[in-house]
N, C-alpha and C positions, 0 to 999 in steps of 0.2 A: 503493501499500499503506499502511496507517495506522503511525503512527509506533510506535518501541520505547515510550515513554511511555502510548500508548495501549492498545498491546498487552499490555504490563502488568497495566494499568488492569482491563481483560477477562477477564484471564486470573486475577485478586483474584476480581471478581465472580462470575464462573462456580463458581470453586472455593467461594466461600462458600455459594452456590445448593445445590452437590452437597452441602455439608455439612449444610443443611438440610434436601434431601428424602432425603439418608441415614437422619437423625435421624427423620423422617416415615416411613420404610419399617421400620426397626426399629418403633415405636411400632405402625404398624399389623400387623406380623406377630404382635405379640405379643397385641394385641386378638385376628385373626384364627383364632388357635389355641384360643381360648378360645370363641370363638364358633361356630366349624366343631364344636368337642365339646358346646355347647347344642344345634346344628341337630339331631347323629346323633341324642344324647338324645331330642328333642323329636321326633323320627320315629318313633320306638319306640314312643311314647305314641300319636300320632295315630294312626297304623297300627292301634295294639290297640283304640282306643276305636270305630275306624272298622269295625273287623272285628265288636265286642262292635253295634253299631248295627246293622249289615246283618244279624247273627243275630238279632236283637231285632226284626227290621221284618218278617221273614220267618214268624216265630211270630205275629204280631199282626194281626189282620183290620183291615186301616186303611180298607176301607170302612164298617166298623159302627163304629168309633171315631172320636177327634176327636183327633189328634197336632196343636197347632197348629202348628208350625215345620216339619211337614210338610207343610202344606198349601200343594195349588198352586193359584193362583188367575190371573185375568186381568191380565196385567200391564200397570199405567198408569204406574206411577213405580217408578224405580232407584236404589238406593245404592251409588256406588262408594266403597269404602273402600280411598285410594291411598297406598302406603306408600313414602315416600322418605327419603333422607339428608335430617340437617340442613346438612351441610357440601359443598363441592367436593372438587377434586383426587383424583377417582376415575373417570378416564378417561369413557368413554362411557356409564356407566354410569345417569345422572342423566337425561341426555339420552333415551336407551331407555326408561325407565320412563312418563318425560314425553310420549313419541311414543306408547307402546303404550295411554295412559290418552288420549290424545286420538285417538285412531284408533278404541278401543272407543265412544267417546262421540259419536263423528261416524257411526258406522256403526250405531247404536243407533234404533230408531224410537220408543223409548219415550224421556222425558226422564231425566237422571240427576242426583241432588244427588251433593254430593261431600263424604267427611269424609276430610279432609287429616289425614297422620300424618306429619308433617316438614316442613321449611321450602321445601324445592326445589320439592316438588308443588303446595304451596299459592301460590307466588310465581308459577308457570307458569301454573297454570290460573285464578287469579285476574286478571291480564295479560289471560286471553282470555273475562273476564265470565262462569263458569261458577259454579252456583249452591252453595257450598261452606255447609253449615250447622254445620261447628265444623273446627276446625283443634287438633290434639295434639301433643304433643310426648313422646317417650318415651327414659327414662335409656339411658346406654352400656350398661348389663348390665340388660336388661329381665327382670323376672320376670313371672307370669302376671297377678299382681294388679295391676301398670303397665297391661295391655293391657284390665282389665275395663272400665275408662270406654267403651271402645271397642266391645267385645261389648255392653255395656246399652245404647247408640245402636242399634245394627243389630237386637239381637232386641226389645229395645220397640217400635223404629219397624215390625218389620213384624208385631208384633203387634196394634199401633195402627193396621196399613193404611197407616201414612204412606209406604211404599214396598211391593212386590209381591215383588222381588227384591233380595238382594244379594250385591255380586260385590266380589272383592278384586282389585285389581293391585300387584303387587310385583315385587321381584328373586328370584327361585328360585334359591339356591346350588347349582350342580352340582359344579364344580370350583374350586380356587385360581383358575383361568385362565379358567373360563367359567360365566358367570351370564347367563339366559333370563329375559328381561321375561314374565310369566305372570298369566292373567286366571282368575280361580276363581270360581266362584257356590259362596257358603255357604248363603243362603236363596233356597227352602224348601229344606232339605235333600232333598237325592234319596236317595231309599231303593231304585233298582234294584239286584236281585237282584246280588251280587259273590260270589264263590268265598270263606266265609268259615272261617278256622281255629279260631273258637271254635262247639263244639257241644256238646250233650247235657249243657246246664246246666239246673239247675233255679232261675228267680229267684222271689225272694221280695220283695214280697207277691205279685205277679203282673209278667207280661212287660209288661203295657201300664204298668202306675205304675212299673218300672224304666227301660221307654222315655221316658217323660212325663219322666222326671229327667234320663236321658242324654243327651236332644237338645240342650239348651242348655250342656251341657259339651262335646259335640261342637264346637258352634259356637265355646266360647271357645278350644277347643286349636285349631282351624284357625286362627283367625285370632292366637293365640300364636304358634303355629309360623312363620305369614307373617311376624310380626315378627323373631322367629330368623332364618330364610331371609334376608331383607333386612338383617340388620346381617351377617352373613356374607358376604355378598355386597357389601357396602359397604366391609368392612376385605381384603377380597381383592381387589377391584378398586382400593385406593387403593394398597395395597402393589404389586401389580405399576405402577402406574401411577408411584409413587415410584421405583422401581427401574428403569425404562426411564428417568427422567428423569436419576436418579444417572446410569445408564450412557451416555445423551445427553451427559452434561456432562462425563464422562471424557472422551469423545471429541471434544467440542468444545475442550477444554483441551490436547489432544495437536494437534489441528487448529492451534488459536493459539499454542502453542510452536513448532511449527516455522515459523509465520509469522513469530515472535520472533526465531529464529534465522537466519532468512533475511534480516530486516529487520538485523538486530546487522550478518549478516556483509556485506550491501550498505553500510551505514555503515563498517565497518571498510576495503571496497576503496576507498570513496570517499575515505577518508581519506588511505589508503596512493599513491593516485593523486595528490592534492593533495600529498602530501609527496614523492613522486618527482617530480613537475612542479616543484616548488619548486627540490629539489636541481639539475635539468636545468639551470633558468633563473638559477640561481648560478652553477656550471659554466660556463655558455654566457657570462659576463661574463670 
C-alpha cells in the first residue's frame, strides 16, 4: 500500500482536478442553455422556410423553368461541410462525428472535397490525406453572418459545377445527454412534395421570382442551423463529460481517503506494537 504521504499527495491532486472540472462544467452549462435556446429559435425559422419552399415548388412548373439550386445532375464530385468543435473534453462527441464523416467518404462512389468548420475535423481528415479545400472557424456565439462564407463557398461551387452535391456532416442536438452524428444533403435542394402549412398565398412579383430568391436563403438557413446544432451538442457533451469527471473524482477521493485512514491505522498499530514490545523487553530485564 502507498505511504500516507503519497496518498495525501494523490488526494490533493485529484481534489485540484475536481475543482477544474467542476468549473468547466458550470461554464459549459451556461453556454449550453444559451445554445439550446438558439437551436429552438433557429428550428422554427428553418421549418418555416422549408414549408414555404415546398409550397412554392409545388406551384412552379420546374420542368419549364430553371431554378439553379434545384437542378439535379449527374454526380461526379461532392463537397462535404464537416462541422466539429475546436476543443476537446467533450466525451465521445468529436470521435463520433469524425467516424461518421470517414464512413460517408469511404462509402461514396464519388470523390469528396472537404470544407472543414472547426479544428478537430480538419486535423482528423488532414492526417488521412483527404482533399480539404478550406478550413474555417466560427465564434462561440455564431450569427448567420458568421456562416455566410461557408454558404457562399457551397452555393458558388455548386453553380460553377465544381461539385454536384453538397452534404453537411454535424452533430444534431437531441437532448442534453443525446447527440447524433448526422449527414444531410443541402444541394441540390430536394423539392419532394411534403405537407406544407403555408397555403393560399399570393406571391409577388411571381412564384418563380420568389423561389429564385428563396433557394439560397434556404441553403444558408440549413447551414446556419447545423452550426447551432453543433454548438449546442458540443456544450451539452462537455457539460456531461465534466460532470462525470467531477463525480468520478469525488468517488476516487473517497476511496483514497479510506486507503489513507487504513494506512494511518496500520502505522499507529505498528507503532503501538513496537512500543508494547519495547516495554515488554524492559520488563523482562
